[in-house]
N, C-alpha and C positions, 0 to 999 in steps of 0.2 A: 786521416783523410776518411771523408764520407764516404761509405758505400755507395756504390752504385743502385743495388737493389737490396732490400731486407725484406725479408719475411718472417713474420712473431706470428706463431700460432694460426697459420691460417688455414681455414675451413671455407670450401664452398660445397652447397648443398643443391641437389637436384632429384625431385621425385624423395622427398624425405630422408635421402642416403648421401652420406660424403662423397663428392667427388674429389676433394684435395681435404685432409684429414691432418690437422694440429703441425703446418709443414712450418719448419723452422730454415731459414735460408740465407746466408749473405752471399753478394758479390760486389767483388771491388772491382776500382774501375781498371784495373792493369789486368784483370784475368779473363781467360776463357774457357768458357764451360759447357760441358756439356751433358745434355738431360735426357738419361736415356729409360728407357720401360717398354714392356709392353704396351698391346692395344688396349684402349679403356686405364690406363695408368693412370692419366689426369695431366698428360702434360702439355695438350694445348689447353685445356682450361688455367693450367698453372701459365702459360704464355696469354694467355686475355688476362689474367689477375696482373702480371708483368707490363704489361702494354695499357691497360688501366679501361679497359673493355669489359670487366668483371669484378664485382666488387663481393669480396667474402663476406660469407654470414658471420664469423668472427675472426677477430686477428687482425693485425694492422699488417699495412704493406707501407715502405718508403722506399720511393723512387728519387733517386739524385738528391738527397734530403728534403724532400717534400713528403706530406704523407695523403695518400688517397683516403678522399671524402673530407679531407679539408686543404684541398688546394682547387687550381683553376683545372682540368684535364685537359681542356681546349688546347692550352698554350701549353701544359706539361708534355701533350706527347710528340710535339714538335720536335724534344730533344730524344724521341722513342723510334729508331728506325725499328721496323717491322714488317717483315714477311712471310706470310701464310697463306692456306689453301683459302681459308675464310675472307683477308681481308682482297687477294686476287680474284674470288667471285663476284665481289662488289665493284671491282674496277670495268668500266664500261668498255666491251670487246672493240667498238668503234673509234675508240680513241689512237691516236697514234703512238709509238712509242716511247718516243721524246715528250709529249702532254703525259703518260702515265709517270714518268720519273718527276718531271717539274713537278706533279701536283703534290710531291711530298712534301714539299718547301712550307706549307701551310697544312700537312696533315690532313688533306683535302681528298676526293675522288675525283673530282673534274676541276678543269680550268676556269670554266666560267664564273667561278664565284671570287677569284681573286687575280690580281694583275701583277704579271710575269715579266722581268726585263729579258734582254739580250743574254744579259749576262747570267741570267738563270738559265737560261734553254741551253747558253755554250758550257755550263758548268753539267746539265743533264747530257750531254754528249759527250764529252769528258768520259764522266763515270760509266756511260756503256762502253765507249772507248777500250776503259778498263777492263770490264768484264768480257771483252771480244762479242760486244754487239754495236759496232758503230754502224756495220751495214744496215742494221734493222731500223733507223732511226725513223724513218717515215711511213716503214711498213703498219698495220693495224695491230693493237695488241691482241686480239681476237685472233688471226692467222697465225701466229705462232706456234712452232713445236713445244712440245713440254721441256725440254734443255734449256731454248731461248728464253721462255716465260720466264724459268726460275732465274734464269741470271741477270733480267731486267729488272724483275720484284729488288733481289738484292741493288742492284745501281740506285733503285728507287729506293729504299731502306736508307741508302748515304746521302740522298739529297741534302738532306737539312743537317747535316753534318751534325749527326747525333752523339749522344753519349751513352747510349746504352743501344746495342743492335739485337734484336728477337728474330732466329729465325727457326720457327716452326716447320719442320720434316722440308727442307729445302729440294731433297733430293726423291722425295717422293712421285713413283711413277715415272721417272728417267730411267732410261736402258742402261746398259752396261759403259755405252761410250760418253755419254753423258752424264751419267752420276760422276765418273772419273776426273770429268771436265770441272766439274762442280766442285770436288774435294780438291783438285789442286787451288783453284780460287779461293776456296773458304782456307786452304792453307798460307796463302800468301796473305791474305787479308789477316790470319791470328797472326804473323811475323811482322805485320805490319805495327811499330810503337806508337804511331798516332792513331790506331785506328781505336774503337769506343768499347767497353765491356763488351763482351759477345757471349750469347747464351744459341747453342743450337740445339735443336729439339729433334730425337731421333729414335729408333728402336732397331739399330744394324750396330754392332758394334764396327763393321770394317767401312762405315762413312764416316767415322772420325777421323778428320783432318788432321796430319802434325802439326804441332804446336796450338793444337789444344791444353789447356793446362788442369784442369778440373771435370769433377763428375760428380752429377748428383743422378743418383738409383729412385725411381718410384716404383711403386706396383699398390696397385687398389687403392690410391690417392694418396699414399703414405710414403713417410723420406725413408728409405730401407739403408741408405750409404752417401755419406757426401765429403769431397775432400780431393786433391791430389788426382790426377787421374791416375798416376803410375803405381799411386799406393790403393785405389779404391777400385780399382776396376782389377777383378779378378776370378778366377774361377767358383769361388766360395759366395762371392756375393752377386754374382750374375747369375747363378743358378737360383739362388734365393728370390732373386727377381722374378725371373722367368719362369718358376718352376721347374725347373730339370735340370739333372745333371749336363752340369757343360764345362768346358776349358777351354781356357783364355791364354793367347799367346800375342805376342809384338815382334814382326818382322818388318824390316826396313823401314821404320816408323807408323806403319798399320798396325790396325789390329785385327784380329780374328778370332770368332768363337765357332765353337762344334758338341755336338751333342757325344758325350761320352759314350 
């Protein structure tokens, strides 16, 4: 089976230094990955490359069997669901929530460049209802609270029935209630056999939803470890990643970490 995503020796340079340094990584179509690491580890850059918004200085990137640099990225992006702060900042705050979601059908940022059918809008409303946002459909995106905005962004990411779903720190800025609601939403998504290959970026182990299967640990742009979550997430690897003596435990399907 063709991998959903494959990095081979991927290096991204900025100001003469590597932000990503020789990353090898493969994501299968039925896997749910967590990308974990401290601030500045290269997690967001990894997402930018995987979502085809950033080209590496070296290495090869294969997404859904296509090679970055040898394919029409505007078409391929329609098969990639992406939610993250950078994209959210590009969305017009005066768009209605329904319009924000429906634009993802064409990987667009506004509705006036394409034509949308009533079936498209019905699908957008169904996705919003799936994530508890049915009461927000006519609100302007810029008026939403952080937790509401995050759920709308995830609904938008699924509008095009993507084959890869990239979620870049979706819990950032949320309060405890908003974070726990989001974790439950992502856990349900991970358990859906029809859901696409999913990649969740975070730097907190307690934000890892039950149902996620694999872990990539990054530090200073380098891959420290990658593999099945249960085998890869432990005190030794996490301590190396964050440069601090840490203990790790799993209770009730959720992960915890604390300094020794």
